[in-house]
N, C-alpha and C positions, 0 to 999 in steps of 0.2 A: 599645678605643679607638684603637689602632696603627691598624685597618683605617679608621676615621673619618677620621684624619689622613694617611694615605696616600690616600684618596679626595678630600681637601680640596687636596693637595697635584696630584692629577692633575687636579680641576676649574680651580683657578687657573692651571696651566700652560696648559690648553687656553683657558681666558677670555683668556690673552694672546695666544695663535695668535688666537682670534676677533675682539681687537682690531686686530690688524696685519693680519690678511683684509679687514678692515672697510674700510680705508682705499683698498683699490682697489675694492670694492663701491661707496663713496660716489661715487669720482671716475666712475664709469660713471653712477650715477644723476645725478651733476652735468649731466654733458655731454647725456644724454638729455632732462632737463628743459629745459635749455637751446635746445636743437633745436625740443622742443615751445612752446618762448618764440618762437622765430622765426619758426614758423609760424602763431602768434597774431598775432604783428606784423605779418606780412604781409597775413592776410585782415582785420584790423581796421583796418590803414592805407587797403587797395586799396576795401573795400567797406562798413567799418564809420565810417570818418571821424573815429573817435572819436580823442579828445587821449591823447599818451601815456603821461602820468599815471595816468589811467584806465585806460588798459590795462595797465599794468605792476601797479597795484593789483588789477584783478579776475583777474588769473592766479593760477589757483590751480597750484603747482609742488610737487612730490613730494620736493626734495629741501632740506634746512634750509639747506645751504650757500648755493645758488641765491637761496635765501629774503633768506638774510644780503645775498649780492652785490646784491638788488635794492631790499634795503632802504637801504643803504648810498648805490645810486644816488639813490635818490629823495629821502635827505637832500640829498645834493649839489643836486640840481634844486629844491628847497625853498629851500635858503639861496644862491643864484644864485652858488654858488662854481665853480670850476672841477675837475672830479672828478680825485682824485689817487689811485694804488695804496691808499696807505693807508686812505682813507676808505672807497674800496669792499669790499677785500679785508680789512678788519679780521676778525681771529679767523678768518680761512680760511687752512688750513694745507695743504690736500690738493693745490692747484695749484703747479705750476711756474712759473717765470718768464715762459718764453716763452707758455704758456697766460693768464698773467694778462696778459701785454700784450696779447694777441689781445682777449680778453676788454673788456677796457677799453676799445681802438680800435671794439670793435665800439658800445659802450656811448655812446661818445663821440661816435660818427657818428650816432646816434639821434636826429632831429627837425630835421637840419642840411640835408636835401636835400628837394629837390621828388618827390612820390609816386613816379613814375617811378624814378628814381635812387635812391631810399630801398628798393624795392622792388628791385635791382638788389642794393646793397650788403648786405641783408638776406639775399639768396639766396645772393651770395658767403660769407656769415660764415656760414651754415648749412652749408654745402659745406665750408668751416675745421673747425668743430664736428665735421661726421662723421667727417673726416679721423682728428680726434683721440679721437674715441670709437670709432674701428676699433682705434686704439694703446691705448688704455685695456681694450679689453674681450679683447686678446690679452694686456696684463698680468695683469689679472683671472685668464683661464685658466689662465697660467702659473703666479701667485704667491697669489691669493684662497684657494684650497682647500687649497695647498701648506702656508700658514701657519698653519692650523686643526690639520690634521693632524698637522704637524710639534710641535704644542706639545701637542697629547694624547699624543703619543709620547712628546715628553721627560719630561713628569709623569708618562707609565708607567714609564719609564727610572728616574726618579728614584725613585719608588715601589718599584721590584724592586729597585733598590741598597739601600733604606732597610728592606728587609723582610728 
């Protein structure tokens, strides 16, 4: 019975470490999906001539957080309200304030320009998202696996002390 309890302690600490490391993996996934979204927007605006709402609805993203952001943006567009940070980033906790501003400015400028200028704006935003992605990748390399390993080691340490 004692070994089962010690195993549960190690598992719980490892799971906490996994939860902390997932933050960094989610950020990378969000910005990779955002870059894919800008590429799809650029292609569809230049060649498909599709409507903005149709492009957003057809986009299949891997990031749940980007899906929430785009759903909030669609809600703003459908209601005809101006998009605010609270409406677009509702329940999104993995973004820093500066990143929220960059994404919100990108979304607010969509559909406001002619095709040539819109593609330039999308290209500039894509470059900015790539810069942020590089920083996220560095953080993921530095801290992502570290928290998982520290959680397991902490669980083993507690189990060793209790044993």
